[in-house]
PyMOL Python script that loads the backbone (N, CA, C, O; Angstrom):
from pymol import cmd

cmd.read_pdbstr("""\
ATOM      1  N   UNK A   1      15.441   2.059   5.711  1.00  0.00           N
ATOM      2  CA  UNK A   1      14.477   3.078   5.372  1.00  0.00           C
ATOM      3  C   UNK A   1      13.210   2.384   4.889  1.00  0.00           C
ATOM      4  O   UNK A   1      13.276   1.471   4.066  1.00  0.00           O
ATOM      5  N   UNK A   2      12.074   2.805   5.389  1.00  0.00           N
ATOM      6  CA  UNK A   2      10.781   2.295   4.943  1.00  0.00           C
ATOM      7  C   UNK A   2      10.066   3.360   4.138  1.00  0.00           C
ATOM      8  O   UNK A   2      10.116   4.544   4.471  1.00  0.00           O
ATOM      9  N   UNK A   3       9.404   2.936   3.084  1.00  0.00           N
ATOM     10  CA  UNK A   3       8.627   3.847   2.248  1.00  0.00           C
ATOM     11  C   UNK A   3       7.187   3.385   2.194  1.00  0.00           C
ATOM     12  O   UNK A   3       6.902   2.193   2.306  1.00  0.00           O
ATOM     13  N   UNK A   4       6.290   4.323   2.025  1.00  0.00           N
ATOM     14  CA  UNK A   4       4.883   3.991   1.845  1.00  0.00           C
ATOM     15  C   UNK A   4       4.690   3.473   0.421  1.00  0.00           C
ATOM     16  O   UNK A   4       5.343   3.938  -0.513  1.00  0.00           O
ATOM     17  N   UNK A   5       3.788   2.509   0.268  1.00  0.00           N
ATOM     18  CA  UNK A   5       3.578   1.842  -1.004  1.00  0.00           C
ATOM     19  C   UNK A   5       2.107   1.928  -1.376  1.00  0.00           C
ATOM     20  O   UNK A   5       1.252   1.735  -0.512  1.00  0.00           O
ATOM     21  N   UNK A   6       1.781   2.214  -2.646  1.00  0.00           N
ATOM     22  CA  UNK A   6       0.375   2.282  -3.046  1.00  0.00           C
ATOM     23  C   UNK A   6      -0.230   0.895  -3.236  1.00  0.00           C
ATOM     24  O   UNK A   6       0.450  -0.062  -3.607  1.00  0.00           O
ATOM     25  N   UNK A   7      -1.521   0.823  -2.971  1.00  0.00           N
ATOM     26  CA  UNK A   7      -2.251  -0.419  -3.170  1.00  0.00           C
ATOM     27  C   UNK A   7      -3.721  -0.141  -3.444  1.00  0.00           C
ATOM     28  O   UNK A   7      -4.226   0.940  -3.144  1.00  0.00           O
ATOM     29  N   UNK A   8      -4.400  -1.126  -4.014  1.00  0.00           N
ATOM     30  CA  UNK A   8      -5.826  -1.011  -4.360  1.00  0.00           C
ATOM     31  C   UNK A   8      -6.654  -1.747  -3.318  1.00  0.00           C
ATOM     32  O   UNK A   8      -6.391  -2.912  -3.019  1.00  0.00           O
ATOM     33  N   UNK A   9      -7.652  -1.068  -2.765  1.00  0.00           N
ATOM     34  CA  UNK A   9      -8.506  -1.656  -1.740  1.00  0.00           C
ATOM     35  C   UNK A   9      -9.453  -2.682  -2.364  1.00  0.00           C
ATOM     36  O   UNK A   9     -10.206  -2.364  -3.284  1.00  0.00           O
ATOM     37  N   UNK A  10      -9.409  -3.901  -1.859  1.00  0.00           N
ATOM     38  CA  UNK A  10     -10.233  -4.993  -2.369  1.00  0.00           C
ATOM     39  C   UNK A  10     -11.430  -5.308  -1.484  1.00  0.00           C
ATOM     40  O   UNK A  10     -12.473  -5.739  -1.974  1.00  0.00           O
ATOM     41  N   UNK A  11     -11.281  -5.093  -0.181  1.00  0.00           N
ATOM     42  CA  UNK A  11     -12.307  -5.506   0.776  1.00  0.00           C
ATOM     43  C   UNK A  11     -12.229  -4.621   2.002  1.00  0.00           C
ATOM     44  O   UNK A  11     -11.148  -4.189   2.403  1.00  0.00           O
ATOM     45  N   UNK A  12     -13.394  -4.351   2.601  1.00  0.00           N
ATOM     46  CA  UNK A  12     -13.462  -3.610   3.859  1.00  0.00           C
ATOM     47  C   UNK A  12     -14.141  -4.499   4.890  1.00  0.00           C
ATOM     48  O   UNK A  12     -15.154  -5.134   4.600  1.00  0.00           O
ATOM     49  N   UNK A  13     -13.576  -4.542   6.103  1.00  0.00           N
ATOM     50  CA  UNK A  13     -14.175  -5.340   7.166  1.00  0.00           C
ATOM     51  C   UNK A  13     -13.855  -4.722   8.524  1.00  0.00           C
ATOM     52  O   UNK A  13     -12.976  -3.868   8.638  1.00  0.00           O
ATOM     53  N   UNK A  14     -14.569  -5.159   9.535  1.00  0.00           N
ATOM     54  CA  UNK A  14     -14.365  -4.692  10.902  1.00  0.00           C
ATOM     55  C   UNK A  14     -13.544  -5.737  11.651  1.00  0.00           C
ATOM     56  O   UNK A  14     -13.806  -6.935  11.555  1.00  0.00           O
ATOM     57  N   UNK A  15     -12.553  -5.269  12.394  1.00  0.00           N
ATOM     58  CA  UNK A  15     -11.740  -6.174  13.214  1.00  0.00           C
ATOM     59  C   UNK A  15     -11.500  -5.507  14.566  1.00  0.00           C
ATOM     60  O   UNK A  15     -10.807  -4.494  14.656  1.00  0.00           O
ATOM     61  N   UNK A  16     -12.072  -6.080  15.599  1.00  0.00           N
ATOM     62  CA  UNK A  16     -11.926  -5.539  16.957  1.00  0.00           C
ATOM     63  C   UNK A  16     -12.320  -4.063  17.033  1.00  0.00           C
ATOM     64  O   UNK A  16     -11.683  -3.277  17.734  1.00  0.00           O
ATOM     65  N   UNK A  17     -13.370  -3.701  16.310  1.00  0.00           N
ATOM     66  CA  UNK A  17     -13.864  -2.332  16.337  1.00  0.00           C
ATOM     67  C   UNK A  17     -13.129  -1.366  15.435  1.00  0.00           C
ATOM     68  O   UNK A  17     -13.418  -0.169  15.452  1.00  0.00           O
ATOM     69  N   UNK A  18     -12.180  -1.855  14.643  1.00  0.00           N
ATOM     70  CA  UNK A  18     -11.424  -1.010  13.725  1.00  0.00           C
ATOM     71  C   UNK A  18     -11.834  -1.292  12.287  1.00  0.00           C
ATOM     72  O   UNK A  18     -12.095  -2.438  11.919  1.00  0.00           O
ATOM     73  N   UNK A  19     -11.889  -0.236  11.474  1.00  0.00           N
ATOM     74  CA  UNK A  19     -12.141  -0.394  10.045  1.00  0.00           C
ATOM     75  C   UNK A  19     -10.845  -0.887   9.402  1.00  0.00           C
ATOM     76  O   UNK A  19      -9.823  -0.202   9.433  1.00  0.00           O
ATOM     77  N   UNK A  20     -10.905  -2.075   8.823  1.00  0.00           N
ATOM     78  CA  UNK A  20      -9.738  -2.708   8.217  1.00  0.00           C
ATOM     79  C   UNK A  20     -10.024  -3.009   6.751  1.00  0.00           C
ATOM     80  O   UNK A  20     -11.175  -2.979   6.316  1.00  0.00           O
ATOM     81  N   UNK A  21      -8.976  -3.298   5.999  1.00  0.00           N
ATOM     82  CA  UNK A  21      -9.164  -3.628   4.599  1.00  0.00           C
ATOM     83  C   UNK A  21      -8.123  -4.605   4.093  1.00  0.00           C
ATOM     84  O   UNK A  21      -7.040  -4.750   4.659  1.00  0.00           O
ATOM     85  N   UNK A  22      -8.487  -5.267   3.012  1.00  0.00           N
ATOM     86  CA  UNK A  22      -7.567  -6.105   2.261  1.00  0.00           C
ATOM     87  C   UNK A  22      -7.122  -5.272   1.060  1.00  0.00           C
ATOM     88  O   UNK A  22      -7.952  -4.739   0.324  1.00  0.00           O
ATOM     89  N   UNK A  23      -5.807  -5.163   0.869  1.00  0.00           N
ATOM     90  CA  UNK A  23      -5.254  -4.287  -0.159  1.00  0.00           C
ATOM     91  C   UNK A  23      -4.320  -5.078  -1.069  1.00  0.00           C
ATOM     92  O   UNK A  23      -3.496  -5.864  -0.603  1.00  0.00           O
ATOM     93  N   UNK A  24      -4.465  -4.856  -2.376  1.00  0.00           N
ATOM     94  CA  UNK A  24      -3.576  -5.451  -3.370  1.00  0.00           C
ATOM     95  C   UNK A  24      -2.425  -4.472  -3.608  1.00  0.00           C
ATOM     96  O   UNK A  24      -2.615  -3.385  -4.152  1.00  0.00           O
ATOM     97  N   UNK A  25      -1.239  -4.884  -3.189  1.00  0.00           N
ATOM     98  CA  UNK A  25      -0.038  -4.065  -3.369  1.00  0.00           C
ATOM     99  C   UNK A  25       0.825  -4.731  -4.433  1.00  0.00           C
ATOM    100  O   UNK A  25       1.599  -5.645  -4.148  1.00  0.00           O
ATOM    101  N   UNK A  26       0.676  -4.256  -5.653  1.00  0.00           N
ATOM    102  CA  UNK A  26       1.485  -4.766  -6.766  1.00  0.00           C
ATOM    103  C   UNK A  26       1.390  -6.284  -6.906  1.00  0.00           C
ATOM    104  O   UNK A  26       2.388  -6.956  -7.166  1.00  0.00           O
ATOM    105  N   UNK A  27       0.178  -6.819  -6.731  1.00  0.00           N
ATOM    106  CA  UNK A  27      -0.048  -8.252  -6.902  1.00  0.00           C
ATOM    107  C   UNK A  27       0.020  -9.065  -5.624  1.00  0.00           C
ATOM    108  O   UNK A  27      -0.324 -10.246  -5.638  1.00  0.00           O
ATOM    109  N   UNK A  28       0.447  -8.480  -4.535  1.00  0.00           N
ATOM    110  CA  UNK A  28       0.488  -9.165  -3.247  1.00  0.00           C
ATOM    111  C   UNK A  28      -0.614  -8.602  -2.355  1.00  0.00           C
ATOM    112  O   UNK A  28      -0.855  -7.395  -2.340  1.00  0.00           O
ATOM    113  N   UNK A  29      -1.277  -9.479  -1.617  1.00  0.00           N
ATOM    114  CA  UNK A  29      -2.396  -9.080  -0.773  1.00  0.00           C
ATOM    115  C   UNK A  29      -1.916  -8.870   0.659  1.00  0.00           C
ATOM    116  O   UNK A  29      -1.187  -9.696   1.209  1.00  0.00           O
ATOM    117  N   UNK A  30      -2.333  -7.758   1.256  1.00  0.00           N
ATOM    118  CA  UNK A  30      -1.984  -7.441   2.629  1.00  0.00           C
ATOM    119  C   UNK A  30      -3.187  -6.815   3.329  1.00  0.00           C
ATOM    120  O   UNK A  30      -4.124  -6.352   2.679  1.00  0.00           O
ATOM    121  N   UNK A  31      -3.149  -6.807   4.661  1.00  0.00           N
ATOM    122  CA  UNK A  31      -4.194  -6.164   5.451  1.00  0.00           C
ATOM    123  C   UNK A  31      -3.695  -4.805   5.899  1.00  0.00           C
ATOM    124  O   UNK A  31      -2.500  -4.618   6.128  1.00  0.00           O
ATOM    125  N   UNK A  32      -4.622  -3.848   6.023  1.00  0.00           N
ATOM    126  CA  UNK A  32      -4.250  -2.521   6.497  1.00  0.00           C
ATOM    127  C   UNK A  32      -5.393  -1.919   7.301  1.00  0.00           C
ATOM    128  O   UNK A  32      -6.565  -2.181   7.031  1.00  0.00           O
ATOM    129  N   UNK A  33      -5.041  -1.118   8.279  1.00  0.00           N
ATOM    130  CA  UNK A  33      -6.022  -0.369   9.050  1.00  0.00           C
ATOM    131  C   UNK A  33      -6.475   0.824   8.202  1.00  0.00           C
ATOM    132  O   UNK A  33      -5.646   1.541   7.641  1.00  0.00           O
ATOM    133  N   UNK A  34      -7.788   1.031   8.111  1.00  0.00           N
ATOM    134  CA  UNK A  34      -8.355   2.100   7.285  1.00  0.00           C
ATOM    135  C   UNK A  34      -8.873   3.271   8.110  1.00  0.00           C
ATOM    136  O   UNK A  34      -9.551   4.146   7.571  1.00  0.00           O
ATOM    137  N   UNK A  35      -8.574   3.306   9.386  1.00  0.00           N
ATOM    138  CA  UNK A  35      -9.110   4.347  10.265  1.00  0.00           C
ATOM    139  C   UNK A  35      -8.703   5.761   9.837  1.00  0.00           C
ATOM    140  O   UNK A  35      -9.452   6.705  10.086  1.00  0.00           O
ATOM    141  N   UNK A  36      -7.548   5.933   9.206  1.00  0.00           N
ATOM    142  CA  UNK A  36      -7.101   7.259   8.774  1.00  0.00           C
ATOM    143  C   UNK A  36      -7.754   7.699   7.468  1.00  0.00           C
ATOM    144  O   UNK A  36      -7.664   8.869   7.095  1.00  0.00           O
ATOM    145  N   UNK A  37      -8.412   6.772   6.771  1.00  0.00           N
ATOM    146  CA  UNK A  37      -9.096   7.090   5.503  1.00  0.00           C
ATOM    147  C   UNK A  37     -10.537   6.566   5.564  1.00  0.00           C
ATOM    148  O   UNK A  37     -10.896   5.665   4.806  1.00  0.00           O
ATOM    149  N   UNK A  38     -11.359   7.118   6.451  1.00  0.00           N
ATOM    150  CA  UNK A  38     -12.692   6.577   6.679  1.00  0.00           C
ATOM    151  C   UNK A  38     -13.617   6.607   5.457  1.00  0.00           C
ATOM    152  O   UNK A  38     -14.582   5.845   5.401  1.00  0.00           O
ATOM    153  N   UNK A  39     -13.338   7.472   4.484  1.00  0.00           N
ATOM    154  CA  UNK A  39     -14.202   7.589   3.303  1.00  0.00           C
ATOM    155  C   UNK A  39     -13.773   6.699   2.142  1.00  0.00           C
ATOM    156  O   UNK A  39     -14.409   6.722   1.088  1.00  0.00           O
ATOM    157  N   UNK A  40     -12.721   5.924   2.308  1.00  0.00           N
ATOM    158  CA  UNK A  40     -12.232   5.085   1.209  1.00  0.00           C
ATOM    159  C   UNK A  40     -13.273   4.039   0.827  1.00  0.00           C
ATOM    160  O   UNK A  40     -13.987   3.507   1.676  1.00  0.00           O
ATOM    161  N   UNK A  41     -13.339   3.759  -0.474  1.00  0.00           N
ATOM    162  CA  UNK A  41     -14.270   2.780  -1.009  1.00  0.00           C
ATOM    163  C   UNK A  41     -13.496   1.670  -1.732  1.00  0.00           C
ATOM    164  O   UNK A  41     -12.379   1.884  -2.201  1.00  0.00           O
ATOM    165  N   UNK A  42     -14.100   0.504  -1.812  1.00  0.00           N
ATOM    166  CA  UNK A  42     -13.492  -0.605  -2.553  1.00  0.00           C
ATOM    167  C   UNK A  42     -13.200  -0.149  -3.982  1.00  0.00           C
ATOM    168  O   UNK A  42     -14.033   0.483  -4.632  1.00  0.00           O
ATOM    169  N   UNK A  43     -12.001  -0.482  -4.453  1.00  0.00           N
ATOM    170  CA  UNK A  43     -11.571  -0.105  -5.796  1.00  0.00           C
ATOM    171  C   UNK A  43     -10.694   1.137  -5.822  1.00  0.00           C
ATOM    172  O   UNK A  43     -10.022   1.397  -6.821  1.00  0.00           O
ATOM    173  N   UNK A  44     -10.688   1.910  -4.737  1.00  0.00           N
ATOM    174  CA  UNK A  44      -9.825   3.078  -4.680  1.00  0.00           C
ATOM    175  C   UNK A  44      -8.416   2.664  -4.261  1.00  0.00           C
ATOM    176  O   UNK A  44      -8.198   1.577  -3.726  1.00  0.00           O
ATOM    177  N   UNK A  45      -7.475   3.556  -4.518  1.00  0.00           N
ATOM    178  CA  UNK A  45      -6.077   3.315  -4.170  1.00  0.00           C
ATOM    179  C   UNK A  45      -5.721   4.108  -2.922  1.00  0.00           C
ATOM    180  O   UNK A  45      -6.286   5.168  -2.652  1.00  0.00           O
ATOM    181  N   UNK A  46      -4.779   3.573  -2.175  1.00  0.00           N
ATOM    182  CA  UNK A  46      -4.317   4.214  -0.953  1.00  0.00           C
ATOM    183  C   UNK A  46      -2.822   3.996  -0.807  1.00  0.00           C
ATOM    184  O   UNK A  46      -2.246   3.089  -1.408  1.00  0.00           O
ATOM    185  N   UNK A  47      -2.210   4.839  -0.003  1.00  0.00           N
ATOM    186  CA  UNK A  47      -0.802   4.667   0.344  1.00  0.00           C
ATOM    187  C   UNK A  47      -0.757   3.891   1.656  1.00  0.00           C
ATOM    188  O   UNK A  47      -1.400   4.287   2.628  1.00  0.00           O
ATOM    189  N   UNK A  48      -0.004   2.790   1.696  1.00  0.00           N
ATOM    190  CA  UNK A  48       0.123   1.930   2.874  1.00  0.00           C
ATOM    191  C   UNK A  48       1.509   2.120   3.488  1.00  0.00           C
ATOM    192  O   UNK A  48       2.523   2.099   2.790  1.00  0.00           O
ATOM    193  N   UNK A  49       1.531   2.305   4.804  1.00  0.00           N
ATOM    194  CA  UNK A  49       2.810   2.373   5.524  1.00  0.00           C
ATOM    195  C   UNK A  49       2.609   1.752   6.900  1.00  0.00           C
ATOM    196  O   UNK A  49       1.707   2.144   7.640  1.00  0.00           O
ATOM    197  N   UNK A  50       3.438   0.798   7.234  1.00  0.00           N
ATOM    198  CA  UNK A  50       3.422   0.143   8.551  1.00  0.00           C
ATOM    199  C   UNK A  50       2.038  -0.383   8.914  1.00  0.00           C
ATOM    200  O   UNK A  50       1.624  -0.319  10.072  1.00  0.00           O
ATOM    201  N   UNK A  51       1.326  -0.905   7.912  1.00  0.00           N
ATOM    202  CA  UNK A  51       0.023  -1.509   8.174  1.00  0.00           C
ATOM    203  C   UNK A  51      -1.140  -0.536   8.247  1.00  0.00           C
ATOM    204  O   UNK A  51      -2.248  -0.924   8.619  1.00  0.00           O
ATOM    205  N   UNK A  52      -0.905   0.736   7.893  1.00  0.00           N
ATOM    206  CA  UNK A  52      -1.958   1.749   7.923  1.00  0.00           C
ATOM    207  C   UNK A  52      -2.125   2.382   6.546  1.00  0.00           C
ATOM    208  O   UNK A  52      -1.141   2.714   5.885  1.00  0.00           O
ATOM    209  N   UNK A  53      -3.374   2.546   6.120  1.00  0.00           N
ATOM    210  CA  UNK A  53      -3.674   3.323   4.920  1.00  0.00           C
ATOM    211  C   UNK A  53      -3.625   4.791   5.332  1.00  0.00           C
ATOM    212  O   UNK A  53      -4.334   5.198   6.252  1.00  0.00           O
ATOM    213  N   UNK A  54      -2.793   5.592   4.658  1.00  0.00           N
ATOM    214  CA  UNK A  54      -2.564   6.965   5.087  1.00  0.00           C
ATOM    215  C   UNK A  54      -3.354   8.005   4.313  1.00  0.00           C
ATOM    216  O   UNK A  54      -3.746   9.029   4.871  1.00  0.00           O
ATOM    217  N   UNK A  55      -3.592   7.751   3.026  1.00  0.00           N
ATOM    218  CA  UNK A  55      -4.390   8.686   2.231  1.00  0.00           C
ATOM    219  C   UNK A  55      -4.902   7.986   0.988  1.00  0.00           C
ATOM    220  O   UNK A  55      -4.354   6.973   0.554  1.00  0.00           O
ATOM    221  N   UNK A  56      -5.956   8.542   0.427  1.00  0.00           N
ATOM    222  CA  UNK A  56      -6.527   8.014  -0.814  1.00  0.00           C
ATOM    223  C   UNK A  56      -5.821   8.709  -1.980  1.00  0.00           C
ATOM    224  O   UNK A  56      -5.631   9.926  -1.973  1.00  0.00           O
ATOM    225  N   UNK A  57      -5.438   7.912  -2.978  1.00  0.00           N
ATOM    226  CA  UNK A  57      -4.813   8.469  -4.182  1.00  0.00           C
ATOM    227  C   UNK A  57      -5.543   7.918  -5.401  1.00  0.00           C
ATOM    228  O   UNK A  57      -6.300   6.953  -5.298  1.00  0.00           O
ATOM    229  N   UNK A  58      -5.311   8.539  -6.559  1.00  0.00           N
ATOM    230  CA  UNK A  58      -5.951   8.029  -7.775  1.00  0.00           C
ATOM    231  C   UNK A  58      -5.069   6.962  -8.431  1.00  0.00           C
ATOM    232  O   UNK A  58      -3.907   6.788  -8.064  1.00  0.00           O
ATOM    233  N   UNK A  59      -5.632   6.267  -9.390  1.00  0.00           N
ATOM    234  CA  UNK A  59      -4.932   5.157 -10.039  1.00  0.00           C
ATOM    235  C   UNK A  59      -3.653   5.616 -10.731  1.00  0.00           C
ATOM    236  O   UNK A  59      -2.651   4.901 -10.722  1.00  0.00           O
ATOM    237  N   UNK A  60      -3.683   6.795 -11.327  1.00  0.00           N
ATOM    238  CA  UNK A  60      -2.504   7.312 -12.029  1.00  0.00           C
ATOM    239  C   UNK A  60      -1.342   7.562 -11.055  1.00  0.00           C
ATOM    240  O   UNK A  60      -0.197   7.217 -11.345  1.00  0.00           O
ATOM    241  N   UNK A  61      -1.648   8.158  -9.912  1.00  0.00           N
ATOM    242  CA  UNK A  61      -0.612   8.399  -8.906  1.00  0.00           C
ATOM    243  C   UNK A  61      -0.045   7.086  -8.372  1.00  0.00           C
ATOM    244  O   UNK A  61       1.159   6.976  -8.139  1.00  0.00           O
ATOM    245  N   UNK A  62      -0.914   6.089  -8.178  1.00  0.00           N
ATOM    246  CA  UNK A  62      -0.462   4.779  -7.698  1.00  0.00           C
ATOM    247  C   UNK A  62       0.486   4.141  -8.715  1.00  0.00           C
ATOM    248  O   UNK A  62       1.539   3.625  -8.341  1.00  0.00           O
ATOM    249  N   UNK A  63       0.116   4.175  -9.999  1.00  0.00           N
ATOM    250  CA  UNK A  63       0.952   3.576 -11.045  1.00  0.00           C
ATOM    251  C   UNK A  63       2.301   4.268 -11.134  1.00  0.00           C
ATOM    252  O   UNK A  63       3.324   3.602 -11.293  1.00  0.00           O
ATOM    253  N   UNK A  64       2.323   5.592 -11.034  1.00  0.00           N
ATOM    254  CA  UNK A  64       3.581   6.338 -11.101  1.00  0.00           C
ATOM    255  C   UNK A  64       4.476   6.008  -9.914  1.00  0.00           C
ATOM    256  O   UNK A  64       5.687   5.854 -10.070  1.00  0.00           O
ATOM    257  N   UNK A  65       3.890   5.902  -8.742  1.00  0.00           N
ATOM    258  CA  UNK A  65       4.664   5.569  -7.540  1.00  0.00           C
ATOM    259  C   UNK A  65       5.286   4.182  -7.656  1.00  0.00           C
ATOM    260  O   UNK A  65       6.463   4.007  -7.340  1.00  0.00           O
ATOM    261  N   UNK A  66       4.514   3.198  -8.102  1.00  0.00           N
ATOM    262  CA  UNK A  66       5.046   1.841  -8.270  1.00  0.00           C
ATOM    263  C   UNK A  66       6.152   1.806  -9.322  1.00  0.00           C
ATOM    264  O   UNK A  66       7.141   1.090  -9.164  1.00  0.00           O
ATOM    265  N   UNK A  67       5.984   2.582 -10.396  1.00  0.00           N
ATOM    266  CA  UNK A  67       7.005   2.643 -11.442  1.00  0.00           C
ATOM    267  C   UNK A  67       8.311   3.208 -10.870  1.00  0.00           C
ATOM    268  O   UNK A  67       9.385   2.662 -11.119  1.00  0.00           O
ATOM    269  N   UNK A  68       8.217   4.288 -10.113  1.00  0.00           N
ATOM    270  CA  UNK A  68       9.416   4.884  -9.521  1.00  0.00           C
ATOM    271  C   UNK A  68      10.077   3.943  -8.517  1.00  0.00           C
ATOM    272  O   UNK A  68      11.304   3.853  -8.462  1.00  0.00           O
ATOM    273  N   UNK A  69       9.265   3.240  -7.721  1.00  0.00           N
ATOM    274  CA  UNK A  69       9.787   2.271  -6.763  1.00  0.00           C
ATOM    275  C   UNK A  69      10.605   1.199  -7.492  1.00  0.00           C
ATOM    276  O   UNK A  69      11.707   0.851  -7.068  1.00  0.00           O
ATOM    277  N   UNK A  70      10.051   0.685  -8.590  1.00  0.00           N
ATOM    278  CA  UNK A  70      10.730  -0.361  -9.359  1.00  0.00           C
ATOM    279  C   UNK A  70      12.031   0.170  -9.973  1.00  0.00           C
ATOM    280  O   UNK A  70      13.034  -0.543 -10.015  1.00  0.00           O
ATOM    281  N   UNK A  71      12.015   1.402 -10.440  1.00  0.00           N
ATOM    282  CA  UNK A  71      13.225   1.997 -11.006  1.00  0.00           C
ATOM    283  C   UNK A  71      14.329   2.123  -9.955  1.00  0.00           C
ATOM    284  O   UNK A  71      15.500   1.888 -10.252  1.00  0.00           O
ATOM    285  N   UNK A  72      13.958   2.492  -8.733  1.00  0.00           N
ATOM    286  CA  UNK A  72      14.945   2.571  -7.648  1.00  0.00           C
ATOM    287  C   UNK A  72      15.581   1.213  -7.368  1.00  0.00           C
ATOM    288  O   UNK A  72      16.795   1.111  -7.191  1.00  0.00           O
ATOM    289  N   UNK A  73      14.758   0.182  -7.329  1.00  0.00           N
ATOM    290  CA  UNK A  73      15.268  -1.166  -7.070  1.00  0.00           C
ATOM    291  C   UNK A  73      16.188  -1.613  -8.199  1.00  0.00           C
ATOM    292  O   UNK A  73      17.279  -2.128  -7.956  1.00  0.00           O
ATOM    293  N   UNK A  74      15.739  -1.414  -9.434  1.00  0.00           N
ATOM    294  CA  UNK A  74      16.526  -1.857 -10.592  1.00  0.00           C
ATOM    295  C   UNK A  74      17.851  -1.098 -10.714  1.00  0.00           C
ATOM    296  O   UNK A  74      18.842  -1.660 -11.180  1.00  0.00           O
ATOM    297  N   UNK A  75      17.876   0.161 -10.304  1.00  0.00           N
ATOM    298  CA  UNK A  75      19.107   0.959 -10.410  1.00  0.00           C
ATOM    299  C   UNK A  75      20.117   0.627  -9.316  1.00  0.00           C
ATOM    300  O   UNK A  75      21.283   1.012  -9.401  1.00  0.00           O
ATOM    301  N   UNK A  76      19.659  -0.094  -8.281  1.00  0.00           N
ATOM    302  CA  UNK A  76      20.533  -0.408  -7.163  1.00  0.00           C
ATOM    303  C   UNK A  76      20.623   0.712  -6.147  1.00  0.00           C
ATOM    304  O   UNK A  76      21.375   0.610  -5.177  1.00  0.00           O
ATOM    305  N   UNK A  77      19.859   1.790  -6.356  1.00  0.00           N
ATOM    306  CA  UNK A  77      19.888   2.925  -5.440  1.00  0.00           C
ATOM    307  C   UNK A  77      19.209   2.607  -4.123  1.00  0.00           C
ATOM    308  O   UNK A  77      19.465   3.265  -3.115  1.00  0.00           O
ATOM    309  N   UNK A  78      18.358   1.616  -4.124  1.00  0.00           N
ATOM    310  CA  UNK A  78      17.626   1.245  -2.919  1.00  0.00           C
ATOM    311  C   UNK A  78      17.560  -0.262  -2.843  1.00  0.00           C
ATOM    312  O   UNK A  78      17.165  -0.920  -3.806  1.00  0.00           O
ATOM    313  N   UNK A  79      17.939  -0.809  -1.718  1.00  0.00           N
ATOM    314  CA  UNK A  79      17.879  -2.245  -1.493  1.00  0.00           C
ATOM    315  C   UNK A  79      16.866  -2.525  -0.391  1.00  0.00           C
ATOM    316  O   UNK A  79      17.123  -2.200   0.768  1.00  0.00           O
ATOM    317  N   UNK A  80      15.716  -3.122  -0.721  1.00  0.00           N
ATOM    318  CA  UNK A  80      14.751  -3.453   0.336  1.00  0.00           C
ATOM    319  C   UNK A  80      15.399  -4.357   1.373  1.00  0.00           C
ATOM    320  O   UNK A  80      16.195  -5.229   1.025  1.00  0.00           O
ATOM    321  N   UNK A  81      15.064  -4.156   2.649  1.00  0.00           N
ATOM    322  CA  UNK A  81      15.594  -5.028   3.686  1.00  0.00           C
ATOM    323  C   UNK A  81      14.467  -5.806   4.341  1.00  0.00           C
ATOM    324  O   UNK A  81      13.311  -5.688   3.934  1.00  0.00           O
ATOM    325  N   UNK A  82      14.792  -6.590   5.339  1.00  0.00           N
ATOM    326  CA  UNK A  82      13.798  -7.445   5.973  1.00  0.00           C
ATOM    327  C   UNK A  82      12.732  -6.643   6.699  1.00  0.00           C
ATOM    328  O   UNK A  82      11.584  -7.082   6.773  1.00  0.00           O
ATOM    329  N   UNK A  83      13.081  -5.473   7.238  1.00  0.00           N
ATOM    330  CA  UNK A  83      12.114  -4.658   7.958  1.00  0.00           C
ATOM    331  C   UNK A  83      11.153  -3.940   7.022  1.00  0.00           C
ATOM    332  O   UNK A  83      10.010  -3.676   7.394  1.00  0.00           O
ATOM    333  N   UNK A  84      11.598  -3.625   5.827  1.00  0.00           N
ATOM    334  CA  UNK A  84      10.796  -2.883   4.866  1.00  0.00           C
ATOM    335  C   UNK A  84      10.836  -3.616   3.534  1.00  0.00           C
ATOM    336  O   UNK A  84      11.678  -3.297   2.694  1.00  0.00           O
ATOM    337  N   UNK A  85       9.970  -4.571   3.315  1.00  0.00           N
ATOM    338  CA  UNK A  85      10.028  -5.404   2.118  1.00  0.00           C
ATOM    339  C   UNK A  85       9.661  -4.650   0.856  1.00  0.00           C
ATOM    340  O   UNK A  85       9.023  -3.598   0.906  1.00  0.00           O
ATOM    341  N   UNK A  86      10.071  -5.200  -0.277  1.00  0.00           N
ATOM    342  CA  UNK A  86       9.717  -4.631  -1.562  1.00  0.00           C
ATOM    343  C   UNK A  86       8.229  -4.840  -1.824  1.00  0.00           C
ATOM    344  O   UNK A  86       7.607  -5.687  -1.183  1.00  0.00           O
ATOM    345  N   UNK A  87       7.650  -4.082  -2.754  1.00  0.00           N
ATOM    346  CA  UNK A  87       6.225  -4.256  -3.056  1.00  0.00           C
ATOM    347  C   UNK A  87       5.890  -5.689  -3.481  1.00  0.00           C
ATOM    348  O   UNK A  87       4.803  -6.189  -3.192  1.00  0.00           O
ATOM    349  N   UNK A  88       6.831  -6.344  -4.170  1.00  0.00           N
ATOM    350  CA  UNK A  88       6.556  -7.700  -4.643  1.00  0.00           C
ATOM    351  C   UNK A  88       6.425  -8.707  -3.507  1.00  0.00           C
ATOM    352  O   UNK A  88       5.756  -9.730  -3.654  1.00  0.00           O
ATOM    353  N   UNK A  89       7.059  -8.422  -2.384  1.00  0.00           N
ATOM    354  CA  UNK A  89       7.049  -9.405  -1.292  1.00  0.00           C
ATOM    355  C   UNK A  89       5.950  -9.151  -0.261  1.00  0.00           C
ATOM    356  O   UNK A  89       5.810  -9.922   0.688  1.00  0.00           O
ATOM    357  N   UNK A  90       5.168  -8.081  -0.432  1.00  0.00           N
ATOM    358  CA  UNK A  90       4.101  -7.788   0.535  1.00  0.00           C
ATOM    359  C   UNK A  90       2.888  -8.624   0.277  1.00  0.00           C
ATOM    360  O   UNK A  90       1.895  -8.509   0.994  1.00  0.00           O
TER     361      UNK A  90
END
""", "prot")
cmd.dss("prot")
cmd.show_as("cartoon", "prot")
cmd.util.cbc("prot")
cmd.orient("prot")
């Protein structure tokens, strides 16, 4: 099972005609396509899934989502696998 993970947009750039961004996901840096969130600005938070930013969220929602994700991992209710890494490994 893969879940969308919140991250903070650090940089916006163009790649092959696509709006792309560098996103900090719980301390790990990843790239994401920003085409679905054309109004996003540096410093805003977004939900990332399969390399795509899906929607803009506020900082409070991002923090709550990361907290719940960590609680699932710690409880053993969810085990990240190789296809869907934990937020720490992104």
